[in-house]
N, C-alpha and C positions, 0 to 999 in steps of 0.2 A: 381448793381442787385444781390439779395441772392438765395440763394438754397440749396438743398440737393443733394452732388455727393456721387455717390458710385465708387471709381478706385478699379480695378478687374486687379490685376497685381503680376505675381510673383516674380520678383524684390524686394527687399525691398529697397534697394536705390532709385529705380526711383518713388515707392509708397509713400517715406518717402518726396521725391523732389517735386511731385506734390501738395502732400496733404499740406505742407508747404505755397505754391504757393498760391495757394486755399484759407487756411483760411486766409490768406493774405488780400487777396481781398475781405472777408467777408463770404466766403462759408463754409458752414459745409459739413464737411467730412467722409466718412466711408470707411474704406479699406479691402480688400482680397486680399490672395495669389492664390485662386485657386475658380473652380466654387461653390465646395461644401461650402465652407465659403460666395461666393457672395451670394448664396441662402439663408443660415442662415439670413445673413445681411437684405434682400430684405423683407421674413417673419418679421422680426422683425418691418422693415420701409420702405417703398417703396420709393426709391430716386427720383429725380426731374431728373436727368442724370445720365448715367452710362458711366465710361471711361473703355474700355474694350480690352484687351490686345488678341492677338491672340494666341500666343503661351502660354498654361496654363498646367500645371503639370496633372492635372484630366480630361480633354478634351481641345477640341479647341474651340478657342475664336468663329471661325464660328458655332459651332454646340450650343454652349452657347446662342449666338444672335439667332438663331432658336428657341432655347427653351423660349428665353424671350417674342418672336412674337409671341409664342403660350398660354401664362399666360395671363390669364384676367387681375393680377395686372400689369406687365409690357409690357401690348401689345402696351401703348402710350407712352411708356418710352424713352426718344432719349436717341441713342447709338451711342459713339464716338469710332470706332475703333483707338488702339492704336498700331503698330508695326513696325518691320524692313522690312516686304515684300513690297517693293515700284512700282513692276511689274505694269503694268495698268491690267491685268486678275485679279491680286489678290486684286485691289481696286473692280473691278466690283463682285467678290467673296463676299466680304465685304458686298456691298449695296445689291447682290441678298439675303443673310443671313438676311436682314432686318438694318444695319446700316444706321445711317443719316448722318454721315460724318467719315472722315478717315484722319487720321497724322501719319507721317512715323516719326520712329528714323532712326539718333538723331532726335531731334526737341528743339525748344526753348518754354521755359515756358510760354513766354510770345504770342507765336503765339497758343499755346494749349490753354490757357486762352480766347483770342479770338475768336476761333472757340466754345470753352462751351458755353461764353457768348452770340455769334450770335445764336447759337442752341437753347439754352432758349429762347431768343427773340424771335425766328419765333415760338417755339412752343406755345408761350403766345398770339400770334397776332391777330387768329382768334376767341379768345376765347369771346370777347363782341358781336360778329354778330349774327343775326336772324337766325333761323331754315331756310335752304334753301331746295325746293323740285324740283325735273327734272328725266322725265324718269322712275318713281318708286324708286328712291333713294333719302333718306331724311338723310341732315346733320343737326346735332347740334352742331354748335360751342361750346357753352357754356360748354358743356360737353366733346367736341372730340367724338362723338358718329357719326356712319354712319349706315344705315340699308336700306337694300332694299326688298320690301314686308313683314316688317317687322324683316326678318333676319339680327342679327346684323352683319356688313362685319369687318373682321381682318385685320385693316389696322396699318401698323408704323406711326409714325407723319410724317414723308417727304410723305408718301401714302396721308395721311389724308390732307393735306397741297395742294398736287398736284390735289385731287378730290374738295377741296374748291374753289381753282383757275377754274376750269374746269366750276364748278354749279354757280360762280359769272358769267361765261364767255359763257355761252349756246351757241352753234350753230358758235360760232367763232373760225376761225383757230388762233390755238396759237402755234408761232414757239419755236425752243430748247432755242433761246436766248432770247424770252420773257417769257416762263419758269422760266429760271434760273434767271433771273430779277424779275420775282414777286414770287416763291417760294423757292429760295437759295438767296433771295437777291441782286442778281447780283453778288454771291460769284466768284472770277475768278480762283479758285480751282474746279469748278464743270463743266465737260466737257460736250458736247452733247449724249457722249454714257453713261454717270451717267443718265441723262434724260432720254434715252430710257430705262435704266436698270428699275428704278423707275414706268415708266409706264408701261412695263409688268408685273410687280410685283402688279399694281393697277388694271390692266385688272385680273389677276389670281385671286383675293380679288373678284373683281365683277363677275368675272365666275362663283364663289362658290354660287352665287345668281341667276345666269343665266343672267346678265346684262353686259357682257365682252362684247359687241359687241357697247356698249354706246360710247365708246372711238375709234372715228375712225383714221388712220392715213392718212392724206391729202399729197401724195406723193410731195417730193421736197420743203415743204411748213411746216407742223408741224402735230399737232393733234386738233381733234376738237370733242367737245361733242354733242351729236344730238342724236335724237329718236329714239331707235332699230327698 
């Protein structure tokens, strides 16, 4: 799989090592040492995926991730956090900010490559399916767009895949384990609380269009998409 990867990392040696590894495996790479340089790079060409360090010299990676999710150009771009912060609350904060995956330092270049490849594969999986509609929500997999009552929903790639999964299985109870299998390809690194964070973000996005009650919690079982 090929693609254009933007590496946002303030340590030159780490940027260089990641870039060499990705180029060796056929990826086209742009790098930036801070958020400002990354914004310039994105303005020139929107990447297929962004590898984002948590600690940047001009802003935090969390703030920059939130900013990326608010921009039309990068709203659908997968973001992978790369950081030494390995506590569970840090990971959850990263996902709350809009990250799609999280790799902790020190890391194996092989692991990073595998997770980048998996993210890009998941991002492209739904692109050939037909438009789905349910409860006033319209999902267009070919353009990775979702809307409610004509209003575009602000969804990250992971939130889009979650909604896509629910809309393919309306009225069915989907456990956290089943969602991990369907949305994250059964990734062993994904935990139940990670699913809950993304469900919460999806509800916030749906709530902005008055549809947050479409996803119901079924206590002890999981979640279900149902008519409000």
